[in-house]
Short mmCIF file of the C-alpha atoms (twelve columns), coordinates in Angstrom:
data_MODEL
# 
_entry.id   MODEL 
# 
loop_
_atom_site.group_PDB 
_atom_site.id 
_atom_site.type_symbol 
_atom_site.label_atom_id 
_atom_site.label_alt_id 
_atom_site.label_comp_id 
_atom_site.label_asym_id 
_atom_site.label_seq_id 
_atom_site.Cartn_x 
_atom_site.Cartn_y 
_atom_site.Cartn_z 
_atom_site.pdbx_PDB_model_num 
ATOM 1  C CA . MET A 1  -14.417 -19.984 10.824  1 
ATOM 2  C CA . THR A 2  -16.921 -19.090 8.135   1 
ATOM 3  C CA . SER A 3  -15.969 -17.387 4.910   1 
ATOM 4  C CA . LYS A 4  -17.645 -15.156 2.341   1 
ATOM 5  C CA . THR A 5  -17.184 -14.891 -1.398  1 
ATOM 6  C CA . ILE A 6  -16.748 -11.477 -2.963  1 
ATOM 7  C CA . ILE A 7  -16.709 -10.649 -6.651  1 
ATOM 8  C CA . ILE A 8  -14.301 -8.049  -8.017  1 
ATOM 9  C CA . ARG A 9  -13.228 -7.063  -11.500 1 
ATOM 10 C CA . GLU A 10 -10.109 -8.690  -12.924 1 
ATOM 11 C CA . ASP A 11 -8.216  -5.365  -13.036 1 
ATOM 12 C CA . VAL A 12 -8.954  -4.752  -9.351  1 
ATOM 13 C CA . TYR A 13 -7.838  -8.276  -8.507  1 
ATOM 14 C CA . ARG A 14 -4.524  -7.687  -10.272 1 
ATOM 15 C CA . MET A 15 -3.984  -4.410  -8.416  1 
ATOM 16 C CA . LEU A 16 -4.661  -6.090  -5.077  1 
ATOM 17 C CA . LEU A 17 -2.439  -9.008  -5.996  1 
ATOM 18 C CA . SER A 18 0.414   -6.634  -6.797  1 
ATOM 19 C CA . ILE A 19 0.336   -5.019  -3.344  1 
ATOM 20 C CA . LYS A 20 -0.438  -7.919  -1.045  1 
ATOM 21 C CA . GLY A 21 2.382   -9.990  0.384   1 
ATOM 22 C CA . THR A 22 3.457   -12.991 -1.657  1 
ATOM 23 C CA . ARG A 23 2.794   -15.315 1.296   1 
ATOM 24 C CA . GLU A 24 -0.187  -13.349 2.591   1 
ATOM 25 C CA . SER A 25 -3.751  -14.574 2.113   1 
ATOM 26 C CA . PHE A 26 -6.333  -12.124 0.833   1 
ATOM 27 C CA . SER A 27 -8.117  -12.371 4.202   1 
ATOM 28 C CA . ASP A 28 -4.917  -11.373 5.995   1 
ATOM 29 C CA . PHE A 29 -4.311  -8.621  3.447   1 
ATOM 30 C CA . PHE A 30 -7.786  -7.115  3.870   1 
ATOM 31 C CA . GLU A 31 -7.524  -7.383  7.637   1 
ATOM 32 C CA . ARG A 32 -4.208  -5.527  7.559   1 
ATOM 33 C CA . MET A 33 -5.698  -2.835  5.327   1 
ATOM 34 C CA . VAL A 34 -8.681  -2.316  7.609   1 
ATOM 35 C CA . ILE A 35 -6.501  -2.217  10.710  1 
ATOM 36 C CA . SER A 36 -4.088  0.209   9.084   1 
ATOM 37 C CA . ARG A 37 -6.733  2.552   7.698   1 
ATOM 38 C CA . ARG A 38 -4.655  5.459   8.955   1 
ATOM 39 C CA . ASN A 39 -1.969  4.389   6.501   1 
ATOM 40 C CA . LEU A 40 -4.491  4.517   3.669   1 
ATOM 41 C CA . ASP A 41 -5.336  8.084   4.641   1 
ATOM 42 C CA . LYS A 42 -1.615  8.868   4.651   1 
ATOM 43 C CA . LEU A 43 -1.259  7.378   1.168   1 
ATOM 44 C CA . LYS A 44 -3.982  9.727   -0.049  1 
ATOM 45 C CA . GLU A 45 -1.951  12.640  1.342   1 
ATOM 46 C CA . LEU A 46 0.952   11.608  -0.895  1 
ATOM 47 C CA . ARG A 47 -0.947  12.660  -3.995  1 
ATOM 48 C CA . GLY A 48 0.923   15.547  -5.508  1 
ATOM 49 C CA . PHE A 49 4.089   14.911  -3.487  1 
ATOM 50 C CA . VAL A 50 5.293   11.812  -5.281  1 
ATOM 51 C CA . GLU A 51 5.685   11.328  -9.001  1 
ATOM 52 C CA . VAL A 52 6.276   7.816   -10.270 1 
ATOM 53 C CA . LYS A 53 7.676   7.634   -13.768 1 
ATOM 54 C CA . ASP A 54 7.677   3.837   -14.090 1 
ATOM 55 C CA . LYS A 55 4.843   2.517   -11.918 1 
ATOM 56 C CA . ASP A 56 5.225   -1.061  -13.183 1 
ATOM 57 C CA . ALA A 57 8.883   -1.152  -12.148 1 
ATOM 58 C CA . VAL A 58 8.048   0.196   -8.683  1 
ATOM 59 C CA . LEU A 59 5.237   -2.332  -8.208  1 
ATOM 60 C CA . LYS A 60 7.504   -5.173  -9.348  1 
ATOM 61 C CA . GLU A 61 10.226  -4.093  -6.944  1 
ATOM 62 C CA . LEU A 62 7.760   -3.731  -4.062  1 
ATOM 63 C CA . SER A 63 6.299   -7.166  -4.760  1 
ATOM 64 C CA . GLU A 64 9.758   -8.684  -4.342  1 
ATOM 65 C CA . ILE A 65 10.371  -7.367  -0.833  1 
ATOM 66 C CA . SER A 66 8.804   -8.388  2.461   1 
ATOM 67 C CA . ILE A 67 5.788   -6.723  4.058   1 
ATOM 68 C CA . ASP A 68 8.009   -5.365  6.844   1 
ATOM 69 C CA . GLU A 69 10.301  -3.745  4.284   1 
ATOM 70 C CA . ARG A 70 7.314   -2.219  2.481   1 
ATOM 71 C CA . ILE A 71 5.990   -0.804  5.742   1 
ATOM 72 C CA . SER A 72 9.423   0.615   6.527   1 
ATOM 73 C CA . ILE A 73 9.627   2.316   3.125   1 
ATOM 74 C CA . LEU A 74 6.128   3.765   3.478   1 
ATOM 75 C CA . SER A 75 6.945   4.993   6.994   1 
ATOM 76 C CA . GLU A 76 9.961   6.859   5.627   1 
ATOM 77 C CA . ILE A 77 7.821   8.422   2.895   1 
ATOM 78 C CA . PHE A 78 5.167   9.439   5.440   1 
ATOM 79 C CA . ALA A 79 7.842   11.059  7.621   1 
ATOM 80 C CA . ILE A 80 9.080   13.101  4.652   1 
ATOM 81 C CA . VAL A 81 5.535   14.182  3.736   1 
ATOM 82 C CA . ASN A 82 4.749   15.085  7.353   1 
ATOM 83 C CA . LYS A 83 7.957   17.122  7.552   1 
ATOM 84 C CA . LYS A 84 7.035   18.971  4.348   1 
ATOM 85 C CA . ASN A 85 3.558   19.667  5.725   1 
ATOM 86 C CA . THR A 86 5.037   20.931  9.008   1 
ATOM 87 C CA . ASP A 87 7.602   23.117  7.223   1 
ATOM 88 C CA . VAL A 88 4.890   24.703  5.071   1 
ATOM 89 C CA . THR A 89 2.653   25.663  7.991   1 
# 
């Protein structure tokens, strides 16, 4: 399989590193993000619904749990947001 090199800023690299799985390659991470684009759209919907007081603590905690656990947590958050959106309309 061929590969490509991409160049990103250090701050972007650190952000990506903080959200990818500890045993996940960047290729696998990007593939998962592209496949789950719907989830990215859902994350954008969370703006205004969720306030994080200590972002570093949340990111540290998320980095210590498995991908499946992260997905489960996000699914619960999405369900709450969808319920709020349904209740409002």
